[in-house]
KELODREN-509343 format. One record per atom (N, C-alpha, C): residue number from 1; residue in three letters; y, z, x. Coordinates in steps of 0.05 Angstrom, whole numbers. Example, Ala and Ser with C-alpha at 12.3 -4.5 7.8 and 13.67 -1.06 7.14 Angstrom:
BEGIN
<node><marro>1</marro><baba>ala</baba><north>-114</north><up>156</up><east>264</east></node>
<node><marro>1</marro><baba>ala</baba><north>-90</north><up>156</up><east>246</east></node>
<node><marro>1</marro><baba>ala</baba><north>-66</north><up>156</up><east>264</east></node>
<node><marro>2</marro><baba>ser</baba><north>-45</north><up>142</up><east>257</east></node>
<node><marro>2</marro><baba>ser</baba><north>-21</north><up>143</up><east>273</east></node>
<node><marro>2</marro><baba>ser</baba><north>1</north><up>157</up><east>258</east></node>
END
This chain:
BEGIN
<node><marro>1</marro><baba>met</baba><north>12</north><up>-61</up><east>-311</east></node>
<node><marro>1</marro><baba>met</baba><north>25</north><up>-77</up><east>-299</east></node>
<node><marro>1</marro><baba>met</baba><north>12</north><up>-65</up><east>-273</east></node>
<node><marro>2</marro><baba>gln</baba><north>15</north><up>-95</up><east>-260</east></node>
<node><marro>2</marro><baba>gln</baba><north>4</north><up>-93</up><east>-229</east></node>
<node><marro>2</marro><baba>gln</baba><north>13</north><up>-111</up><east>-210</east></node>
<node><marro>3</marro><baba>ile</baba><north>9</north><up>-106</up><east>-186</east></node>
<node><marro>3</marro><baba>ile</baba><north>20</north><up>-129</up><east>-168</east></node>
<node><marro>3</marro><baba>ile</baba><north>4</north><up>-127</up><east>-150</east></node>
<node><marro>4</marro><baba>glu</baba><north>6</north><up>-140</up><east>-127</east></node>
<node><marro>4</marro><baba>glu</baba><north>-5</north><up>-141</up><east>-98</east></node>
<node><marro>4</marro><baba>glu</baba><north>7</north><up>-149</up><east>-84</east></node>
<node><marro>5</marro><baba>val</baba><north>7</north><up>-136</up><east>-55</east></node>
<node><marro>5</marro><baba>val</baba><north>26</north><up>-128</up><east>-29</east></node>
<node><marro>5</marro><baba>val</baba><north>4</north><up>-146</up><east>-5</east></node>
<node><marro>6</marro><baba>ile</baba><north>4</north><up>-160</up><east>3</east></node>
<node><marro>6</marro><baba>ile</baba><north>-20</north><up>-167</up><east>26</east></node>
<node><marro>6</marro><baba>ile</baba><north>4</north><up>-163</up><east>50</east></node>
<node><marro>7</marro><baba>ala</baba><north>-12</north><up>-149</up><east>73</east></node>
<node><marro>7</marro><baba>ala</baba><north>1</north><up>-152</up><east>96</east></node>
<node><marro>7</marro><baba>ala</baba><north>-22</north><up>-149</up><east>123</east></node>
<node><marro>8</marro><baba>glu</baba><north>-11</north><up>-159</up><east>147</east></node>
<node><marro>8</marro><baba>glu</baba><north>-37</north><up>-173</up><east>168</east></node>
<node><marro>8</marro><baba>glu</baba><north>-35</north><up>-138</up><east>183</east></node>
<node><marro>9</marro><baba>asn</baba><north>-49</north><up>-149</up><east>205</east></node>
<node><marro>9</marro><baba>asn</baba><north>-63</north><up>-122</up><east>222</east></node>
<node><marro>9</marro><baba>asn</baba><north>-80</north><up>-104</up><east>204</east></node>
<node><marro>10</marro><baba>pro</baba><north>-108</north><up>-119</up><east>192</east></node>
<node><marro>10</marro><baba>pro</baba><north>-122</north><up>-101</up><east>181</east></node>
<node><marro>10</marro><baba>pro</baba><north>-140</north><up>-71</up><east>187</east></node>
<node><marro>11</marro><baba>asn</baba><north>-143</north><up>-76</up><east>209</east></node>
<node><marro>11</marro><baba>asn</baba><north>-157</north><up>-47</up><east>221</east></node>
<node><marro>11</marro><baba>asn</baba><north>-140</north><up>-21</up><east>214</east></node>
<node><marro>12</marro><baba>leu</baba><north>-118</north><up>-26</up><east>237</east></node>
<node><marro>12</marro><baba>leu</baba><north>-96</north><up>-2</up><east>237</east></node>
<node><marro>12</marro><baba>leu</baba><north>-88</north><up>10</up><east>210</east></node>
<node><marro>13</marro><baba>leu</baba><north>-79</north><up>-18</up><east>194</east></node>
<node><marro>13</marro><baba>leu</baba><north>-63</north><up>-8</up><east>166</east></node>
<node><marro>13</marro><baba>leu</baba><north>-88</north><up>8</up><east>142</east></node>
<node><marro>14</marro><baba>phe</baba><north>-107</north><up>-6</up><east>151</east></node>
<node><marro>14</marro><baba>phe</baba><north>-125</north><up>4</up><east>130</east></node>
<node><marro>14</marro><baba>phe</baba><north>-139</north><up>33</up><east>134</east></node>
<node><marro>15</marro><baba>arg</baba><north>-137</north><up>46</up><east>157</east></node>
<node><marro>15</marro><baba>arg</baba><north>-142</north><up>72</up><east>166</east></node>
<node><marro>15</marro><baba>arg</baba><north>-119</north><up>82</up><east>154</east></node>
<node><marro>16</marro><baba>ala</baba><north>-93</north><up>76</up><east>164</east></node>
<node><marro>16</marro><baba>ala</baba><north>-70</north><up>95</up><east>162</east></node>
<node><marro>16</marro><baba>ala</baba><north>-71</north><up>98</up><east>122</east></node>
<node><marro>17</marro><baba>phe</baba><north>-72</north><up>76</up><east>109</east></node>
<node><marro>17</marro><baba>phe</baba><north>-67</north><up>73</up><east>80</east></node>
<node><marro>17</marro><baba>phe</baba><north>-91</north><up>90</up><east>66</east></node>
<node><marro>18</marro><baba>lys</baba><north>-120</north><up>86</up><east>77</east></node>
<node><marro>18</marro><baba>lys</baba><north>-144</north><up>102</up><east>67</east></node>
<node><marro>18</marro><baba>lys</baba><north>-140</north><up>129</up><east>61</east></node>
<node><marro>19</marro><baba>ala</baba><north>-125</north><up>143</up><east>83</east></node>
<node><marro>19</marro><baba>ala</baba><north>-121</north><up>171</up><east>77</east></node>
<node><marro>19</marro><baba>ala</baba><north>-100</north><up>174</up><east>62</east></node>
<node><marro>20</marro><baba>glu</baba><north>-72</north><up>156</up><east>59</east></node>
<node><marro>20</marro><baba>glu</baba><north>-52</north><up>165</up><east>39</east></node>
<node><marro>20</marro><baba>glu</baba><north>-61</north><up>164</up><east>16</east></node>
<node><marro>21</marro><baba>ser</baba><north>-86</north><up>145</up><east>3</east></node>
<node><marro>21</marro><baba>ser</baba><north>-90</north><up>133</up><east>-16</east></node>
<node><marro>21</marro><baba>ser</baba><north>-103</north><up>164</up><east>-32</east></node>
<node><marro>22</marro><baba>ala</baba><north>-112</north><up>181</up><east>-24</east></node>
<node><marro>22</marro><baba>ala</baba><north>-120</north><up>203</up><east>-37</east></node>
<node><marro>22</marro><baba>ala</baba><north>-102</north><up>223</up><east>-47</east></node>
<node><marro>23</marro><baba>his</baba><north>-76</north><up>218</up><east>-38</east></node>
<node><marro>23</marro><baba>his</baba><north>-50</north><up>242</up><east>-44</east></node>
<node><marro>23</marro><baba>his</baba><north>-43</north><up>219</up><east>-67</east></node>
<node><marro>24</marro><baba>thr</baba><north>-44</north><up>199</up><east>-81</east></node>
<node><marro>24</marro><baba>thr</baba><north>-24</north><up>181</up><east>-95</east></node>
<node><marro>24</marro><baba>thr</baba><north>-29</north><up>195</up><east>-127</east></node>
<node><marro>25</marro><baba>gln</baba><north>-11</north><up>188</up><east>-145</east></node>
<node><marro>25</marro><baba>gln</baba><north>-8</north><up>203</up><east>-169</east></node>
<node><marro>25</marro><baba>gln</baba><north>-25</north><up>185</up><east>-189</east></node>
<node><marro>26</marro><baba>lys</baba><north>-56</north><up>198</up><east>-195</east></node>
<node><marro>26</marro><baba>lys</baba><north>-67</north><up>178</up><east>-211</east></node>
<node><marro>26</marro><baba>lys</baba><north>-61</north><up>180</up><east>-239</east></node>
<node><marro>27</marro><baba>asp</baba><north>-46</north><up>191</up><east>-248</east></node>
<node><marro>27</marro><baba>asp</baba><north>-36</north><up>196</up><east>-275</east></node>
<node><marro>27</marro><baba>asp</baba><north>-16</north><up>173</up><east>-286</east></node>
<node><marro>28</marro><baba>arg</baba><north>4</north><up>164</up><east>-273</east></node>
<node><marro>28</marro><baba>arg</baba><north>18</north><up>142</up><east>-277</east></node>
<node><marro>28</marro><baba>arg</baba><north>13</north><up>118</up><east>-259</east></node>
<node><marro>29</marro><baba>ala</baba><north>12</north><up>119</up><east>-232</east></node>
<node><marro>29</marro><baba>ala</baba><north>4</north><up>95</up><east>-222</east></node>
<node><marro>29</marro><baba>ala</baba><north>-23</north><up>100</up><east>-198</east></node>
<node><marro>30</marro><baba>ser</baba><north>-29</north><up>82</up><east>-187</east></node>
<node><marro>30</marro><baba>ser</baba><north>-50</north><up>88</up><east>-166</east></node>
<node><marro>30</marro><baba>ser</baba><north>-48</north><up>58</up><east>-149</east></node>
<node><marro>31</marro><baba>tyr</baba><north>-70</north><up>59</up><east>-130</east></node>
<node><marro>31</marro><baba>tyr</baba><north>-66</north><up>30</up><east>-116</east></node>
<node><marro>31</marro><baba>tyr</baba><north>-95</north><up>31</up><east>-101</east></node>
<node><marro>32</marro><baba>ser</baba><north>-110</north><up>7</up><east>-94</east></node>
<node><marro>32</marro><baba>ser</baba><north>-128</north><up>10</up><east>-83</east></node>
<node><marro>32</marro><baba>ser</baba><north>-127</north><up>-8</up><east>-54</east></node>
<node><marro>33</marro><baba>ile</baba><north>-139</north><up>-10</up><east>-34</east></node>
<node><marro>33</marro><baba>ile</baba><north>-138</north><up>-30</up><east>-17</east></node>
<node><marro>33</marro><baba>ile</baba><north>-165</north><up>-39</up><east>-10</east></node>
<node><marro>34</marro><baba>arg</baba><north>-155</north><up>-67</up><east>-2</east></node>
<node><marro>34</marro><baba>arg</baba><north>-181</north><up>-83</up><east>4</east></node>
<node><marro>34</marro><baba>arg</baba><north>-176</north><up>-99</up><east>31</east></node>
<node><marro>35</marro><baba>lys</baba><north>-196</north><up>-98</up><east>53</east></node>
<node><marro>35</marro><baba>lys</baba><north>-196</north><up>-103</up><east>79</east></node>
<node><marro>35</marro><baba>lys</baba><north>-205</north><up>-130</up><east>85</east></node>
<node><marro>36</marro><baba>gly</baba><north>-187</north><up>-139</up><east>101</east></node>
<node><marro>36</marro><baba>gly</baba><north>-202</north><up>-176</up><east>95</east></node>
<node><marro>36</marro><baba>gly</baba><north>-207</north><up>-181</up><east>123</east></node>
<node><marro>37</marro><baba>lys</baba><north>-212</north><up>-206</up><east>130</east></node>
<node><marro>37</marro><baba>lys</baba><north>-211</north><up>-213</up><east>157</east></node>
<node><marro>37</marro><baba>lys</baba><north>-186</north><up>-214</up><east>171</east></node>
<node><marro>38</marro><baba>ser</baba><north>-169</north><up>-217</up><east>168</east></node>
<node><marro>38</marro><baba>ser</baba><north>-144</north><up>-211</up><east>179</east></node>
<node><marro>38</marro><baba>ser</baba><north>-116</north><up>-207</up><east>166</east></node>
<node><marro>39</marro><baba>ser</baba><north>-118</north><up>-194</up><east>135</east></node>
<node><marro>39</marro><baba>ser</baba><north>-108</north><up>-185</up><east>124</east></node>
<node><marro>39</marro><baba>ser</baba><north>-115</north><up>-151</up><east>107</east></node>
<node><marro>40</marro><baba>val</baba><north>-97</north><up>-141</up><east>100</east></node>
<node><marro>40</marro><baba>val</baba><north>-96</north><up>-119</up><east>73</east></node>
<node><marro>40</marro><baba>val</baba><north>-85</north><up>-122</up><east>56</east></node>
<node><marro>41</marro><baba>thr</baba><north>-100</north><up>-123</up><east>25</east></node>
<node><marro>41</marro><baba>thr</baba><north>-90</north><up>-127</up><east>5</east></node>
<node><marro>41</marro><baba>thr</baba><north>-90</north><up>-95</up><east>-10</east></node>
<node><marro>42</marro><baba>phe</baba><north>-62</north><up>-98</up><east>-17</east></node>
<node><marro>42</marro><baba>phe</baba><north>-55</north><up>-70</up><east>-33</east></node>
<node><marro>42</marro><baba>phe</baba><north>-57</north><up>-77</up><east>-64</east></node>
<node><marro>43</marro><baba>asp</baba><north>-66</north><up>-67</up><east>-78</east></node>
<node><marro>43</marro><baba>asp</baba><north>-78</north><up>-72</up><east>-110</east></node>
<node><marro>43</marro><baba>asp</baba><north>-63</north><up>-50</up><east>-120</east></node>
<node><marro>44</marro><baba>ile</baba><north>-31</north><up>-47</up><east>-132</east></node>
<node><marro>44</marro><baba>ile</baba><north>-26</north><up>-31</up><east>-149</east></node>
<node><marro>44</marro><baba>ile</baba><north>-19</north><up>-39</up><east>-170</east></node>
<node><marro>45</marro><baba>gly</baba><north>-28</north><up>-13</up><east>-189</east></node>
<node><marro>45</marro><baba>gly</baba><north>-28</north><up>-15</up><east>-217</east></node>
<node><marro>45</marro><baba>gly</baba><north>-11</north><up>12</up><east>-232</east></node>
<node><marro>46</marro><baba>ala</baba><north>5</north><up>11</up><east>-247</east></node>
<node><marro>46</marro><baba>ala</baba><north>19</north><up>35</up><east>-270</east></node>
<node><marro>46</marro><baba>ala</baba><north>25</north><up>27</up><east>-291</east></node>
<node><marro>47</marro><baba>lys</baba><north>28</north><up>48</up><east>-308</east></node>
<node><marro>47</marro><baba>lys</baba><north>29</north><up>53</up><east>-327</east></node>
<node><marro>47</marro><baba>lys</baba><north>59</north><up>41</up><east>-345</east></node>
<node><marro>48</marro><baba>asp</baba><north>77</north><up>40</up><east>-322</east></node>
<node><marro>48</marro><baba>asp</baba><north>95</north><up>36</up><east>-334</east></node>
<node><marro>48</marro><baba>asp</baba><north>114</north><up>26</up><east>-308</east></node>
<node><marro>49</marro><baba>ala</baba><north>143</north><up>10</up><east>-311</east></node>
<node><marro>49</marro><baba>ala</baba><north>152</north><up>-6</up><east>-291</east></node>
<node><marro>49</marro><baba>ala</baba><north>162</north><up>15</up><east>-272</east></node>
<node><marro>50</marro><baba>thr</baba><north>165</north><up>37</up><east>-275</east></node>
<node><marro>50</marro><baba>thr</baba><north>186</north><up>60</up><east>-256</east></node>
<node><marro>50</marro><baba>thr</baba><north>156</north><up>66</up><east>-244</east></node>
<node><marro>51</marro><baba>ala</baba><north>144</north><up>66</up><east>-247</east></node>
<node><marro>51</marro><baba>ala</baba><north>121</north><up>85</up><east>-235</east></node>
<node><marro>51</marro><baba>ala</baba><north>108</north><up>58</up><east>-215</east></node>
<node><marro>52</marro><baba>leu</baba><north>106</north><up>40</up><east>-219</east></node>
<node><marro>52</marro><baba>leu</baba><north>101</north><up>7</up><east>-214</east></node>
<node><marro>52</marro><baba>leu</baba><north>116</north><up>5</up><east>-179</east></node>
<node><marro>53</marro><baba>arg</baba><north>146</north><up>11</up><east>-193</east></node>
<node><marro>53</marro><baba>arg</baba><north>166</north><up>10</up><east>-177</east></node>
<node><marro>53</marro><baba>arg</baba><north>162</north><up>29</up><east>-146</east></node>
<node><marro>54</marro><baba>ala</baba><north>165</north><up>51</up><east>-153</east></node>
<node><marro>54</marro><baba>ala</baba><north>165</north><up>77</up><east>-139</east></node>
<node><marro>54</marro><baba>ala</baba><north>139</north><up>73</up><east>-118</east></node>
<node><marro>55</marro><baba>thr</baba><north>115</north><up>59</up><east>-132</east></node>
<node><marro>55</marro><baba>thr</baba><north>93</north><up>66</up><east>-111</east></node>
<node><marro>55</marro><baba>thr</baba><north>89</north><up>39</up><east>-97</east></node>
<node><marro>56</marro><baba>ser</baba><north>103</north><up>17</up><east>-103</east></node>
<node><marro>56</marro><baba>ser</baba><north>106</north><up>-3</up><east>-88</east></node>
<node><marro>56</marro><baba>ser</baba><north>132</north><up>4</up><east>-72</east></node>
<node><marro>57</marro><baba>asp</baba><north>147</north><up>10</up><east>-70</east></node>
<node><marro>57</marro><baba>asp</baba><north>173</north><up>17</up><east>-53</east></node>
<node><marro>57</marro><baba>asp</baba><north>159</north><up>41</up><east>-33</east></node>
<node><marro>58</marro><baba>ser</baba><north>140</north><up>53</up><east>-35</east></node>
<node><marro>58</marro><baba>ser</baba><north>135</north><up>78</up><east>-22</east></node>
<node><marro>58</marro><baba>ser</baba><north>118</north><up>54</up><east>5</east></node>
<node><marro>59</marro><baba>ile</baba><north>94</north><up>38</up><east>-14</east></node>
<node><marro>59</marro><baba>ile</baba><north>70</north><up>26</up><east>10</east></node>
<node><marro>59</marro><baba>ile</baba><north>91</north><up>8</up><east>24</east></node>
<node><marro>60</marro><baba>ile</baba><north>114</north><up>-6</up><east>10</east></node>
<node><marro>60</marro><baba>ile</baba><north>134</north><up>-29</up><east>27</east></node>
<node><marro>60</marro><baba>ile</baba><north>153</north><up>-13</up><east>50</east></node>
<node><marro>61</marro><baba>lys</baba><north>156</north><up>15</up><east>41</east></node>
<node><marro>61</marro><baba>lys</baba><north>169</north><up>28</up><east>65</east></node>
<node><marro>61</marro><baba>lys</baba><north>159</north><up>45</up><east>85</east></node>
<node><marro>62</marro><baba>leu</baba><north>124</north><up>43</up><east>82</east></node>
<node><marro>62</marro><baba>leu</baba><north>108</north><up>51</up><east>105</east></node>
<node><marro>62</marro><baba>leu</baba><north>97</north><up>29</up><east>122</east></node>
<node><marro>63</marro><baba>leu</baba><north>98</north><up>2</up><east>110</east></node>
<node><marro>63</marro><baba>leu</baba><north>98</north><up>-25</up><east>126</east></node>
<node><marro>63</marro><baba>leu</baba><north>115</north><up>-32</up><east>139</east></node>
<node><marro>64</marro><baba>ile</baba><north>141</north><up>-20</up><east>131</east></node>
<node><marro>64</marro><baba>ile</baba><north>168</north><up>-25</up><east>151</east></node>
<node><marro>64</marro><baba>ile</baba><north>166</north><up>-10</up><east>174</east></node>
<node><marro>65</marro><baba>val</baba><north>154</north><up>15</up><east>172</east></node>
<node><marro>65</marro><baba>val</baba><north>163</north><up>33</up><east>189</east></node>
<node><marro>65</marro><baba>val</baba><north>132</north><up>20</up><east>212</east></node>
<node><marro>66</marro><baba>his</baba><north>107</north><up>10</up><east>192</east></node>
<node><marro>66</marro><baba>his</baba><north>92</north><up>10</up><east>223</east></node>
<node><marro>66</marro><baba>his</baba><north>100</north><up>-19</up><east>236</east></node>
<node><marro>67</marro><baba>glu</baba><north>115</north><up>-34</up><east>225</east></node>
<node><marro>67</marro><baba>glu</baba><north>114</north><up>-64</up><east>229</east></node>
<node><marro>67</marro><baba>glu</baba><north>137</north><up>-53</up><east>253</east></node>
<node><marro>68</marro><baba>lys</baba><north>155</north><up>-31</up><east>254</east></node>
<node><marro>68</marro><baba>lys</baba><north>179</north><up>-27</up><east>271</east></node>
<node><marro>68</marro><baba>lys</baba><north>163</north><up>-10</up><east>294</east></node>
<node><marro>69</marro><baba>met</baba><north>148</north><up>7</up><east>289</east></node>
<node><marro>69</marro><baba>met</baba><north>130</north><up>21</up><east>311</east></node>
<node><marro>69</marro><baba>met</baba><north>119</north><up>-2</up><east>333</east></node>
<node><marro>70</marro><baba>gln</baba><north>107</north><up>-24</up><east>319</east></node>
<node><marro>70</marro><baba>gln</baba><north>91</north><up>-47</up><east>338</east></node>
<node><marro>70</marro><baba>gln</baba><north>112</north><up>-60</up><east>353</east></node>
<node><marro>71</marro><baba>lys</baba><north>141</north><up>-66</up><east>353</east></node>
<node><marro>71</marro><baba>lys</baba><north>158</north><up>-73</up><east>362</east></node>
<node><marro>71</marro><baba>lys</baba><north>165</north><up>-52</up><east>386</east></node>
<node><marro>72</marro><baba>leu</baba><north>158</north><up>-27</up><east>390</east></node>
<node><marro>72</marro><baba>leu</baba><north>165</north><up>-8</up><east>415</east></node>
<node><marro>72</marro><baba>leu</baba><north>151</north><up>-21</up><east>433</east></node>
END
């Protein structure tokens, strides 16, 4: 199972998530980060739907926090 999440602000997000990606549980789910010119793409893969949802929810929650911080 795989999904892809695309977010803007590549420089800041790439640095923040690159450090975080070293701490993922690779036995059930993992993700990789690709930095583009104007976006960051998260490729999330998992063995089951529960792990896929948990990993994508974690990434999305961190993206929401990042977005709120940018508005301060």
